[in-house]
N, C-alpha and C positions, 0 to 999 in steps of 0.2 A: 217626232211622229204627228204627221198631219191627220186630221181625222176627216172622215169622208162624210159627206151630206147625206141626210136621212134617205134621200132619192136613191143615191148610189148604193148605199146598204141594203135597201130593200130590193132592188134591181138585182144584185148578187145574191142575195138572200133566196130570191124567187128562183132564180137558176139554179142553185144548189139544191132546192126542194125538187126540182125537175129532174136534177142528177139521180137523186134518189128513188123517185117514182119512175122514171123511165128503166133504171137498173132493176126495180123490184117487179116492173109489170113486163119486162121483157121487151120494151120499146127499143131496141137496139140502133136503128136506124135514126131515130129521134135523139138518141143519146149522143151520136157520133155527129149529127148534123146541126143540133140545136144548142147544144152546152159547151162546146169545145172548139178551139181552132182546128183546123185539119192537122196541123203539126205539133199539137198540144203533146207535151210530155206527161206520163203518168207513171208513178213509182208507188211500190207498197211495200213496206218494211215490218219485220216482226218485232217482238218486244226487247230483242237484243240488238237492235239497229241494224241486222242484215235483211238483204233482199228476199222478200218472200219467193218461193217456188211451188210449184203444182206440178208433179211429176219432174220433167226434165225443163219445164218452162220457167223461167224466170220472171216475175211480174214487174216488167219493166217495159214500157211502151213508147214509141217515138210519135205515134199518131192516134188521133181519137178513133179512127177506123181500125187499128190493129188492135185497140184496147177494148172495143166494142166487140171484134171479132172473136177475141180470146173468151171474154166473159158470156157471150152468146151462146159458146159451146159450153163452157165450163158451168154455168148457173141452168144449163138446159134441164136437167133433172132436179132442180132445188128450188125450193121457197126461200125467199130472201127478205129481209126487213132492214133497211138502213135508218137510223134515226139519228139526227143532226141537232147539236146545240146552237144557241146563238153565235153569229160570226164576231170576230173580234178583227175590225178592219184598219189598215193603214194606207192612206193615199201616198203612192211614192212618185207619181208623175200625174199629169193630167189625163193620161189613157190608162193608167196601170195602179191597181191596188193590190197589196199585200192581204190575205186573209187567213184567220185560223178558225175552223169549226171542230168542235167536240163530236165524236160518233161513237154510237153503239150500235152494233150489227148482228144479225143471227142469220146463219144459213142452215137449212135442214131438207133433209131428203124428202122429195115428194111420196115416195113409196115407203121409206124404212123410218120415217119421222124421227124421233129423239136417239135412234140409234146411230144415225150419222147427222152430227150436228157441229158445227162451229159456232160459238159466240165469242164476241170479243168488243174492243173499244180502243179508242186512241184519239189522236188529232190529225185532221187535214190540214197541210200547210199547201196553200195556192197561190198562183198570180193570176190575176183576171185582166183582161185587156179590153179597151173600148174599143169597138170597130164599128163604123157605120152607126152609131147611136145605140149598140147593144154590147152588153158584156160577156164575154168569153173566156172559158178557162184557157190558160196558156201553159200552165204548170201545176201538176198535183202530185204531192206526196203525202203518202198515209204513213204515219208514225203509231204502229200498236202499242199501247201500254199494257193491254192484257189481252189473252187469249185462252179458250178453253175448247178442247174439241175431244169427241168420244174417241174411245181406242178404234173403233172400226175406222174412223177418219185417219188416224195415224198409220193404221197398216195399209189402208189403201194408198195414201200418199207415198209411203215408203216401197211398196211395191211397183207404183206406177213408176217412181223414180228409179228403181233398180232395172227395170224393164225397158227404160227410155221410152213409156208411152206418154202422149202430151193428153193432158184430160182437158 
């Protein structure tokens, strides 16, 4: 395993901080343009290793814009908080770094508060690429290690899935 320089670790950590801030402050255009490559892949897995779904939508995306468009709509009525742990980095090429970040997140309804809430955590497994002197996400895979949701969330997601409603 090749270690990264402190400058590379700092640059990627800064981008990861922006990822969370742009998501939590609903800056989806910046999220799609400044953090990831246009053809970046994003996938989100539950605690059993299955791809997460929201209604009929599987949480796997083949572009930064596709990911941002889904979460722009999905998070529009929610307050969110993403907290990341320090990154574990491995240089796999001169322009490529593998990184793992711990995460804890919380999603709560703006209007119903703790009645509609998801809390969880896990690890992001990521590939970052150096393009024109800047580091960008090429691939992101969230593997959740725990998740707790309120009964209203479980009911809402089940009904949306049955009715084929995209959230």
